[in-house]
SEMIRO-205259 format. One line per 10 residues: number of its first residue (from 1); their letters; for each residue x, y, z negated of C-alpha. Coordinates in Angstrom, 3 decimals, decimal comma, padded with zeros to 6 digits. Example, Ala and Ser with C-alpha at 12.3 -4.5 7.8 and 13.67 -1.06 7.14 Angstrom:
% SEMIRO-205259
1) AS) 012,300:-004,500:-007,800; 013,670:-001,060:-007,140
% end
This chain:
% SEMIRO-205259
1) XXXXXXXXXX) 065,385:-021,843:038,984; 062,199:-023,742:038,277; 059,049:-023,169:040,313; 057,132:-021,526:037,415; 059,995:-019,129:036,728; 060,367:-018,240:040,396; 056,611:-017,733:040,774; 056,517:-015,616:037,618; 059,360:-013,479:038,956; 057,733:-012,948:042,345
11) XXXXXXXXXX) 054,359:-012,114:040,830; 056,027:-009,624:038,496; 057,860:-008,019:041,421; 054,593:-007,742:043,364; 052,859:-006,216:040,360; 055,660:-003,662:039,969; 055,339:-002,666:043,646; 051,589:-002,209:043,203; 052,060:-000,168:040,035; 054,501:002,089:041,865
21) XXXXXXXXXX) 052,123:002,434:044,827; 049,243:003,250:042,470; 051,309:005,990:040,893; 051,944:007,541:044,333; 048,382:007,585:045,673; 045,603:010,046:044,974; 042,936:008,021:046,784; 040,414:006,678:044,275; 039,410:003,751:046,505; 043,016:002,691:047,000
31) XXXXXXXXXX) 043,638:002,941:043,256; 040,612:000,734:042,596; 041,832:-001,834:045,134; 045,292:-001,793:043,556; 043,760:-002,232:040,103; 041,846:-005,274:041,370; 045,005:-006,759:042,886; 046,949:-006,176:039,665; 044,187:-007,906:037,710; 044,457:-010,974:039,958
41) XXXXXXXXXX) 048,254:-011,026:039,597; 047,961:-010,768:035,815; 045,469:-013,648:035,741; 047,837:-015,792:037,798; 050,716:-014,912:035,491; 048,534:-015,957:032,567; 047,853:-019,334:034,179; 051,557:-019,888:034,785; 052,322:-018,988:031,165; 049,636:-021,408:029,921
51) XXXXXXXXXX) 051,118:-024,213:032,014; 054,590:-023,434:030,659; 053,275:-023,613:027,086; 051,515:-026,888:027,834; 054,727:-028,305:029,316; 056,652:-027,249:026,210; 054,071:-028,795:023,893; 054,109:-031,998:025,929; 057,893:-032,155:025,677; 057,670:-031,819:021,896
61) XXXXXXXXXX) 055,023:-034,539:021,635; 056,946:-036,820:023,967; 060,028:-036,456:021,793; 058,189:-037,783:018,718; 057,956:-041,474:017,910; 054,529:-042,840:018,835; 053,579:-043,667:015,240; 054,197:-040,106:014,019; 052,008:-038,219:016,506; 049,368:-036,364:014,551
71) XXXXXXXXXX) 047,362:-033,539:016,069; 044,883:-031,184:014,505; 042,395:-029,407:016,716; 040,459:-026,238:016,007; 037,958:-025,134:014,833; 037,285:-027,925:012,352; 040,909:-029,099:012,151; 039,878:-032,694:012,678; 043,025:-034,834:012,586; 043,516:-037,143:015,534
81) XXX) 046,082:-039,908:015,341; 047,494:-041,400:018,533; 048,873:-044,894:018,066
% end
């Protein structure tokens, strides 16, 4: 298993434990602390997902011949050619 997949799995497990704990508590302060922790976990999961998408995009670009790499960037969709 790759590091990003393992990290994603462990963060998801931790989030599920926190969600279960939140469901069991009636303490407002503890719920707020759990909500904060879940927010941090979700942000970290988002970063891991962004890196995975970047890796996938890089693999696609690397598979193209150098002369055919054409990228368009938002918002003006200005074409950039890498030669």
